[in-house]
N, C-alpha and C positions, 0 to 999 in steps of 0.2 A: 650849340654845336652845328657845324655847316655840314650837311651831308646831301647825296643824291640818292634817287629812288629808280628803279627801272620796273614797271609794269606790263607784263606781257598777258595777251589772253591764252588761256588754255588750249590743247589741241585735239582734236577728234582722235587723233592717233595716240596711242598708249603703249607703253610696254606691255606685254601680255602676261608678264610675271603675276601671280596670284598673291603673293605676299604682298605687303604694303612696302612701298618703295618712296623715297623723297620724291616731291614734286618734279624736281630739277630732272630726275632720272625717269620718272612716270610717263611724262610728256616726250614724245618724240616726234611731233609734228611742229610746225612753225618756225620759231627761233630757238626753240627749247634746246635742239641737239648742239646747236652753235656755242648756246649760254653754257651748256654742260663742257664741251670741249674748251671753251676760253676761261672760265671760272670754276670748274668741278673742283679745283684744287686750292682756291681763293676763298678762305671763310669768310672774309671780311667783304667781298663782293657778294658772294651768296646771301649775307644778312640784308642786303641790300634790293634783292629781288623778290619780286612778288608774281605771282599768277594770279589771273582773275578767271577763277573756276565756274563753270554753269552749276556745278554741284555744291562747292565749298564756300564761294564768295572769293575774298581776298585771301591769298594764303602764302606764306613764305617759301623760298625755295627748298629748304629742309623739311617742311611739313610732309608728315609720311601718309601716303594716301593709298587706299587699298583700290583696286580695278573700279571703275564706274563708266557710265556711258549715259551722259546727259548733254542735250544741246542746249545752247542759249537761244530760247526762243523771245520773242519780244514780251511775252507775259512773263518768263522766267526772269528776262533783264530786269523789268520794272520791279519784280517781286525780289529780287537781290540787293536793290538799292538801300533799303533800311539796313540790312546784314553789313553791306560793304561800307556804308556811313560809319558803323559801329566799330568796324574793323579798322577802318583809317583814324578815326578817334582815339583808339585805344595806342595804336601805334604812333601818332602824334603825341599822346601824352607821355609814351615812353622816351621816343627819340627825339621829340620835335617836329615841327613841319619841316620836311625837307626843302632845301633850296631850289631843286631842280627835279623834274620828274620825265623820265622817258617812258611813254606809252606806245608799245608795239603792238596793237590789236584792230581787230575789225571794228565799225562804227557801232554797231550794235552794243559793243562792250562798254561804249561809253556812257549809256544810260545809267548802269549800276555806279559809275562814277561821278554823277552829275553833281553830288554834294562837293567833292573835291574841286572842280570846276567852279563852283560857287563861294568857296572860301575867299573872305576877305585877306588873310594873309596867304593866298593861293601863290605856289610856287611856281616858278617858271616852267611852262609846259613845253615839250616837244612830241609831236606824234607822228608815228609811222603807221599809216592806216592800212599797210599789206603786213598782215601777221607773219608772212615768209619773207620780210623786207628786212634781212641779216644786212646788207652792205649798208644801207643808210642808218640802221641801229648801231653798227660796228661803228662807222664815222662819228656819230654822236659821242659814243662810249670814249672813243680815242680822244676827241675833242676834250671829255670832262677827265681824261686821264685815268681811267678804269684800268685795273690791270690786264 
């Protein structure tokens, strides 16, 4: 099955609501608001969106998140590498390795994704290094015919 994946870095800005919210609604910085606007009502697209969280590792757009505050320090990025590798492997066993991956995240977020970059069957990668780079990300998603 052919499929694409978008991985965005989490954002420091989060919805202040104390109850758990889907990740796509919890994050209010970076490209998250644009993703919510464009894909909020598209279940299929939401299934192909992941956030790389300094607290939780790689999580789906609909993963329920309680409020938290954790920055991705270099030590935390390295500590997340094993967890993120396991999360990627689990997803790949379920859905297969994606054909293309769009990364919209700061360079520090590449550290936990090192094993993705080293896969022999590595998908085609596009990287937007500015976590607020919505225009560039939207152009890639348009090219890929995302809704």
